[in-house]
C-alpha positions in Angstrom: 20.6 5.8 -11.0 18.3 3.0 -12.3 20.9 0.4 -11.3 20.5 1.4 -7.6 16.7 1.3 -7.6 15.1 -1.6 -5.8 11.6 -2.9 -6.7 9.8 -5.3 -4.5 6.4 -6.6 -5.7 3.9 -8.1 -3.3 0.7 -9.5 -5.0 -2.3 -11.5 -3.7 -6.1 -11.5 -3.2 -8.0 -9.1 -1.0 -7.4 -9.6 2.7 -4.2 -11.6 2.4 -2.3 -9.0 4.4 -0.4 -7.4 1.5 -0.6 -3.8 2.7 0.4 -4.5 6.3 3.3 -6.7 5.3 4.4 -4.3 2.6 4.6 -1.5 5.0 6.7 -3.5 7.4 9.1 -4.7 4.7 9.4 -1.1 3.3 10.3 0.2 6.7 12.8 -2.5 7.4 14.4 -2.0 3.9 14.4 1.8 4.2 12.4 2.3 1.0 9.0 3.8 0.2 5.8 1.9 0.4 3.2 2.5 -2.4 -0.3 1.2 -1.7 -1.7 0.5 -5.2 -4.9 -0.9 -3.8 -5.6 2.4 -2.2 -5.2 4.0 -5.6 -7.9 1.8 -7.1 -10.1 2.4 -4.1 -9.7 6.1 -4.5 -10.8 5.8 -8.1 -13.8 3.7 -7.0 -14.7 6.3 -4.5 -14.6 9.1 -7.0 -16.5 7.2 -9.7 -19.3 6.4 -7.2 -19.4 9.9 -5.8 -19.7 11.4 -9.3 -22.2 8.7 -10.4 -20.2 7.4 -13.3 -21.6 4.2 -14.7 -19.9 0.9 -15.6 -21.5 0.3 -19.0 -19.7 0.6 -22.3 -21.5 3.9 -23.0 -19.8 5.5 -19.9 -16.3 5.2 -21.2 -16.0 8.9 -22.1 -17.3 9.9 -18.7 -14.8 7.7 -16.9 -11.9 9.1 -19.0 -13.1 12.7 -18.2 -13.1 11.9 -14.5 -9.6 10.3 -14.7 -8.2 13.3 -16.5 -9.0 15.5 -13.5 -8.1 13.0 -10.8 -5.0 13.3 -8.7 -3.9 10.5 -6.3 -0.9 10.8 -4.0 0.7 9.5 -0.8 2.0 11.6 2.0 3.4 10.0 5.1 1.0 7.1 4.8 -2.0 9.3 4.1 -3.9 8.7 0.8 -5.1 11.8 -0.8 -7.7 12.1 -3.6 -7.6 15.5 -5.3 -5.9 16.9 -2.2 -8.3 15.4 0.3 -7.4 12.7 2.9 -9.5 9.6 2.0 -7.5 7.1 4.0 -10.4 6.0 6.1 -13.3 6.4 3.7 -11.8 4.1 1.1 -11.6 1.1 3.5 -15.3 0.0 3.4 -16.8 -3.1 1.6 -18.7 -0.8 -0.7 -15.6 1.0 -1.9 -13.6 -2.3 -2.0 -16.2 -3.7 -4.4 -16.1 -0.5 -6.5 -12.4 -0.7 -6.7 -12.6 -4.2 -8.2 -15.5 -3.2 -10.5 -13.8 -0.1 -12.0 -10.4 -1.7 -12.2 -11.6 -3.9 -15.1 -11.7 -0.9 -17.4 -8.5 -0.4 -19.5 -8.6 3.4 -19.1 -8.6 3.1 -15.3 -5.7 0.6 -15.2 -3.7 2.4 -17.8 -3.7 5.7 -15.9 -2.8 4.1 -12.5 -0.2 1.7 -13.9 1.5 4.7 -15.6 1.7 6.5 -12.3 2.9 3.4 -10.5 5.7 2.7 -13.1 6.8 6.3 -12.9 7.2 6.1 -9.2 9.0 2.7 -9.2 11.5 3.8 -11.8 12.3 7.0 -10.0 13.0 5.5 -6.5 13.2 2.2 -4.6 9.7 1.0 -3.5 7.7 -1.8 -2.1 4.5 -2.0 -4.0 1.5 -4.3 -3.4 -1.5 -5.0 -5.5 -3.1 -7.6 -7.8 -0.7 -7.4 -10.8 2.5 -5.7 -9.7 4.8 -8.6 -10.5 2.9 -9.7 -13.6 2.3 -6.3 -15.2 3.4 -3.2 -13.5 6.9 -4.3 -12.6 7.7 -7.5 -14.6 11.4 -6.5 -14.0 11.0 -6.3 -10.2 14.1 -7.9 -8.4 11.9 -9.5 -5.8 8.3 -10.8 -6.3 6.0 -12.4 -3.7 2.5 -13.7 -3.8 0.6 -13.8 -0.5 -2.6 -15.8 0.0 -4.9 -17.1 2.7 -8.3 -18.9 2.9 -11.3 -16.7 2.2 -12.6 -17.4 5.7 -9.4 -16.2 7.3 -9.3 -13.1 5.1 -12.9 -12.3 5.9 -12.1 -12.7 9.7 -9.2 -10.3 9.3 -11.2 -7.7 7.4 -14.1 -7.8 9.9 -11.7 -7.3 12.8 -10.0 -4.4 11.0 -13.2 -2.6 10.3 -14.7 -3.2 13.7 -11.5 -1.7 15.3 -12.2 1.4 13.1 -15.7 1.7 14.5 -17.6 0.3 11.5 -20.6 -2.0 11.8 -19.8 -5.0 9.6 -21.2 -8.5 9.2 -18.9 -11.6 8.7 -21.1 -13.4 6.2 -21.5 -10.3 4.0 -17.7 -9.7 4.2 -17.0 -13.3 3.3 -19.3 -13.1 0.3 -17.7 -9.8 -0.8 -14.3 -11.3 -0.6 -15.3 -14.4 -2.6 -17.0 -12.2 -5.3 -13.9 -10.0 -5.5 -11.7 -13.1 -5.8 -13.8 -14.1 -8.8 -13.8 -10.7 -10.4 -10.0 -10.3 -9.9 -9.1 -13.7 -11.3 -11.6 -13.6 -14.2 -11.1 -10.1 -15.6 -9.8 -9.9 -19.2 -7.2 -7.3 -18.4 -4.3 -8.4 -16.2 -6.2 -10.9 -14.0 -4.9 -11.7 -10.5 -2.3 -14.5 -10.8 1.0 -15.5 -9.3 4.0 -14.5 -11.4 6.1 -17.5 -12.5 9.1 -16.2 -10.6 7.2 -15.1 -7.5 7.7 -16.7 -4.1 4.2 -17.8 -2.8 3.5 -17.6 0.9 0.3 -18.9 2.5 -0.4 -16.6 5.5 -3.4 -18.3 6.9 -1.7 -19.6 10.0 1.1 -17.1 10.1 1.5 -14.0 12.2 2.3 -10.6 10.6 5.9 -10.8 11.9 6.4 -14.3 10.5 5.3 -13.3 7.0 7.4 -10.2 7.0 10.3 -12.2 8.3 10.0 -14.8 5.6 10.0 -12.1 2.9 13.0 -10.3 4.4 14.9 -13.6 4.7 14.3 -14.3 1.0 15.6 -10.8 0.1 18.6 -11.2 2.4 19.4 -14.6 1.0 19.3 -13.4 -2.6 21.5 -10.5 -1.7 24.1 -12.8 -0.3 24.0 -15.1 -3.3 
């Protein structure tokens, strides 16, 4: 069965369009899409809700919370302990919390274990920060999407405004820059392009163009 399983890894910084593109590619390929960023956001939401700290002395508290945390995906809906949190995890505050808590080994170990189990059980498109470099180093196809911080902030503001949230461009841009720094400088599996990943700068590309470029690469390799 393992020989028939397809793993497609899409990495990149916050706001590069990974989730949107990954969903399209998964649909076109007829495989499941796993939003790993949503998993980390869900953890961030729970840690904040329960008031768990980020200091070294809070490690036991974080582990205790993780032991009783369940994250799942059902028809595109993200559930945290059985509750739909798809909307509440898409705020700048939760985005920052996801980055902050993801630096802890206990958080990443739990979620990576879940991700690997899913990806070795069925074909998936998975996006995140370290899918190709850590979660699925054996992925058949790896992509690294990027875009300027300004363009990523513009996209995020547009997305949140469409969801009825009151956001500020300058604050969003600063949040993205800070998250870029956190993600690329963390000690445990920092954000970086895998050596064998195809890099795509999406700054001046449409969603359809990016998805098409990825599908072309996969189709080309399949024919080779």
